[in-house]
FITI-575710 format. One record per residue (C-alpha): y, x, z; residue in three letters. Coordinates in steps of 0.25 Angstrom, whole numbers, padded with zeros to 4 digits, always signed. Layout:
BEGIN
YXZALA ...
// end
This chain:
BEGIN
-0070+0287+0086UNK -0061+0278+0094UNK -0063+0263+0093UNK -0051+0254+0093UNK -0050+0244+0104UNK -0053+0229+0101UNK -0040+0221+0102UNK -0048+0210+0109UNK -0060+0212+0119UNK -0067+0199+0123UNK -0070+0198+0138UNK -0084+0198+0141UNK -0090+0187+0150UNK -0092+0190+0164UNK -0106+0189+0169UNK -0110+0177+0177UNK -0120+0179+0188UNK -0133+0170+0188UNK -0130+0158+0197UNK -0115+0159+0198UNK -0106+0149+0192UNK -0099+0151+0179UNK -0084+0153+0181UNK -0080+0147+0168UNK -0076+0133+0167UNK -0086+0122+0164UNK -0087+0120+0149UNK -0079+0132+0146UNK -0091+0140+0141UNK -0095+0130+0130UNK -0081+0127+0125UNK -0077+0142+0125UNK -0090+0146+0118UNK -0089+0135+0108UNK -0075+0139+0105UNK -0078+0154+0102UNK -0093+0155+0100UNK -0099+0169+0101UNK -0088+0175+0111UNK -0089+0176+0126UNK -0085+0164+0134UNK -0073+0171+0139UNK -0068+0175+0125UNK -0072+0161+0120UNK -0063+0155+0131UNK -0051+0163+0126UNK -0054+0159+0112UNK -0055+0145+0116UNK -0042+0145+0124UNK -0033+0152+0113UNK -0032+0140+0104UNK -0028+0131+0115UNK -0018+0141+0120UNK -0012+0142+0106UNK -0011+0127+0105UNK -0003+0127+0118UNK +0006+0137+0113UNK +0009+0129+0101UNK +0012+0117+0109UNK +0021+0124+0118UNK +0029+0130+0107UNK +0032+0116+0101UNK +0046+0112+0104UNK +0047+0101+0114UNK +0054+0088+0111UNK +0064+0082+0120UNK +0062+0068+0124UNK +0074+0063+0116UNK +0068+0069+0103UNK +0054+0063+0106UNK +0061+0050+0108UNK +0069+0050+0095UNK +0056+0055+0087UNK +0048+0044+0092UNK +0059+0033+0091UNK +0061+0037+0076UNK +0046+0036+0074UNK +0045+0023+0080UNK +0057+0017+0072UNK +0050+0022+0059UNK +0037+0016+0063UNK +0044+0003+0066UNK +0051+0003+0053UNK +0039+0005+0045UNK +0030-0004+0053UNK +0039-0016+0054UNK +0036-0022+0040UNK +0021-0021+0043UNK +0023-0028+0056UNK +0031-0039+0049UNK +0020-0041+0039UNK +0010-0043+0049UNK +0018-0053+0058UNK +0024-0061+0046UNK +0010-0062+0039UNK +0005-0070+0051UNK +0017-0078+0054UNK +0019-0092+0049UNK +0034-0091+0050UNK +0036-0076+0046UNK +0050-0071+0043UNK +0056-0058+0038UNK +0059-0054+0052UNK +0047-0048+0061UNK +0042-0059+0070UNK +0029-0061+0078UNK +0020-0072+0071UNK +0020-0085+0079UNK +0010-0090+0077UNK +0000-0081+0069UNK -0005-0087+0056UNK -0013-0084+0044UNK -0006-0094+0035UNK +0002-0084+0027UNK -0011-0077+0023UNK -0017-0091+0019UNK -0005-0094+0010UNK -0006-0080+0004UNK -0020-0083-0001UNK -0019-0098-0004UNK -0005-0100-0010UNK -0002-0086-0015UNK -0016-0083-0020UNK -0015-0069-0014UNK -0030-0066-0018UNK -0027-0066-0033UNK -0015-0057-0031UNK -0024-0048-0022UNK -0034-0048-0033UNK -0024-0044-0044UNK -0018-0033-0035UNK -0032-0027-0032UNK -0036-0027-0046UNK -0024-0020-0051UNK -0023-0010-0040UNK -0037-0006-0039UNK -0038-0005-0054UNK -0025+0004-0054UNK -0031+0013-0043UNK -0044+0015-0051UNK -0037+0018-0064UNK -0026+0027-0058UNK -0036+0035-0050UNK -0045+0038-0062UNK -0033+0041-0071UNK -0026+0051-0061UNK -0039+0058-0058UNK -0041+0061-0073UNK -0027+0064-0076UNK -0025+0072-0064UNK -0037+0081-0067UNK -0032+0082-0082UNK -0019+0087-0078UNK -0025+0097-0067UNK -0036+0103-0075UNK -0034+0102-0090UNK -0026+0112-0097UNK -0015+0103-0104UNK -0003+0108-0112UNK +0010+0105-0104UNK +0002+0100-0093UNK +0013+0102-0083UNK +0023+0094-0091UNK +0013+0083-0092UNK +0010+0083-0077UNK +0025+0082-0074UNK +0027+0071-0085UNK +0017+0063-0078UNK +0024+0064-0064UNK +0037+0061-0071UNK +0032+0048-0075UNK +0031+0044-0060UNK +0046+0045-0058UNK +0049+0034-0068UNK +0052+0021-0061UNK +0043+0010-0064UNK +0054+0000-0067UNK +0059+0008-0078UNK +0046+0007-0086UNK +0044-0008-0083UNK +0049-0013-0096UNK +0040-0004-0105UNK +0028-0006-0096UNK +0030-0021-0098UNK +0031-0020-0114UNK +0019-0010-0114UNK +0011-0020-0106UNK +0015-0032-0115UNK +0011-0024-0127UNK -0002-0020-0122UNK -0006-0033-0116UNK -0006-0028-0101UNK +0003-0039-0095UNK -0004-0049-0086UNK -0017-0042-0084UNK -0023-0032-0074UNK -0024-0021-0084UNK -0009-0020-0086UNK -0006-0019-0072UNK -0017-0008-0069UNK -0013+0001-0081UNK +0002+0000-0077UNK +0000+0003-0063UNK -0009+0015-0066UNK +0001+0021-0076UNK +0012+0020-0065UNK +0003+0027-0055UNK -0002+0038-0064UNK +0009+0049-0065UNK +0010+0052-0050UNK -0005+0051-0047UNK -0009+0060-0059UNK +0000+0070-0054UNK -0006+0069-0040UNK -0020+0070-0045UNK -0017+0082-0053UNK -0013+0089-0040UNK -0026+0085-0034UNK -0034+0091-0045UNK -0026+0104-0045UNK -0030+0106-0031UNK -0044+0106-0034UNK -0049+0120-0037UNK -0053+0122-0051UNK -0065+0130-0048UNK -0072+0118-0042UNK -0071+0111-0056UNK -0075+0124-0063UNK -0088+0125-0054UNK -0091+0111-0058UNK -0090+0115-0073UNK -0099+0127-0071UNK -0109+0118-0064UNK -0110+0109-0077UNK -0101+0098-0074UNK -0091+0093-0084UNK -0076+0092-0082UNK -0078+0077-0079UNK -0089+0079-0069UNK -0081+0090-0062UNK -0069+0081-0061UNK -0077+0070-0056UNK -0086+0077-0046UNK -0077+0089-0042UNK -0062+0086-0044UNK -0062+0071-0040UNK -0069+0072-0027UNK -0059+0083-0023UNK -0047+0075-0028UNK -0051+0062-0020UNK -0038+0062-0011UNK -0030+0062-0024UNK -0038+0051-0030UNK -0036+0043-0017UNK -0021+0045-0017UNK -0021+0040-0032UNK -0029+0028-0029UNK -0021+0024-0017UNK -0008+0026-0024UNK -0012+0019-0036UNK -0018+0007-0029UNK -0005+0006-0020UNK +0004+0006-0032UNK -0003-0004-0040UNK -0005-0013-0028UNK +0010-0013-0024UNK +0016-0013-0038UNK +0023-0026-0042UNK +0033-0022-0054UNK +0022-0021-0064UNK +0016-0034-0060UNK +0030-0041-0062UNK +0031-0035-0075UNK +0017-0037-0081UNK +0011-0049-0074UNK +0015-0063-0077UNK +0001-0069-0074UNK +0000-0075-0060UNK -0014-0072-0059UNK -0011-0057-0060UNK -0001-0056-0049UNK -0003-0045-0039UNK +0000-0045-0024UNK +0014-0038-0025UNK +0019-0049-0035UNK +0014-0059-0025UNK +0024-0053-0015UNK +0035-0056-0025UNK +0031-0070-0027UNK +0029-0073-0012UNK +0043-0067-0009UNK +0049-0076-0019UNK +0043-0088-0012UNK +0048-0101-0019UNK +0057-0093-0028UNK +0067-0089-0018UNK +0067-0076-0010UNK +0074-0083+0001UNK +0061-0091+0004UNK +0050-0080+0008UNK +0038-0083+0015UNK +0037-0070+0024UNK +0023-0074+0029UNK +0017-0074+0015UNK +0024-0061+0012UNK +0018-0054+0024UNK +0004-0060+0022UNK +0005-0055+0008UNK +0010-0041+0013UNK -0002-0040+0022UNK -0012-0043+0012UNK -0005-0034+0002UNK -0006-0022+0011UNK -0021-0023+0015UNK -0027-0017+0002UNK -0017-0006+0003UNK -0021-0003+0017UNK -0036-0003+0013UNK -0034+0006+0001UNK -0026+0016+0011UNK -0036+0016+0022UNK -0048+0018+0011UNK -0041+0030+0005UNK -0032+0035+0016UNK -0039+0049+0019UNK -0040+0053+0004UNK -0025+0048+0002UNK -0020+0056+0013UNK -0027+0068+0008UNK -0022+0065-0006UNK -0008+0063-0002UNK -0007+0076+0006UNK -0013+0084-0006UNK -0005+0076-0017UNK +0006+0086-0018UNK -0002+0098-0022UNK +0003+0104-0035UNK +0017+0098-0034UNK 
// end
């Protein structure tokens, strides 16, 4: 009976006489053996070199850019970077400039008087407290609501569920200014003007349509057999949702929390409509009042505006860096099911 020849025959190592020097390079034995354990050293050398050779071939197949193309690409990138960073550079320089102007200029001398004015004359600590109360409460309420609503649309059998899902997403397309008058009338009838509860509920309602759709897609991506295994193990639907599904949907919850906080933090239209009490003014409305100055838009204190801008951005940056990894994962997976 004939046997077919093997398409690949490993080369056997050559014997080395006792006392003679090893012809292989120093360090090659350990590296090659670790790259392909269980094979002769010569075969391991071929296995270890093959990925590097393939990488060189891929680099060699890449089209080479001409110097002009390289220069144009980097020049366009530099211009875009300059365009987006210029406002932040102005913000940093004008906040510490006693004679700040709308043009970019280096502070001479550096001063903290603008920040002192913000906290003493403008009472920024009160505005900051109001914004934090409204934004954090909106974030918590929105995250809990979208976690429950997204699970319901993903797992429960509801008649016309597709219609309901797309109707919820359709609400996101309605401009907020078109609903300003009915929101004002409803808030006045329910006693939700000039209090935190009205701002929190309305901000939550504004953010719910898109975030509910997004959380539904996250729960759709979780395999059903994990939840069914929890039921067989004796857990109720609520415990399975809380112990199994929520931990796997943490990136989506991070995105919902971040977007709801950012929206409530920067929203100013509803504050203008629902709040008349000076004690409930938030930070965005403080920008409006600071820009008006003494009643005329021609008299603007740019140093105060810049100091307010820096203090306004700090909580957003803290929220971003605290949840950046989960938010990136969530934003990358948020389009599943679309």
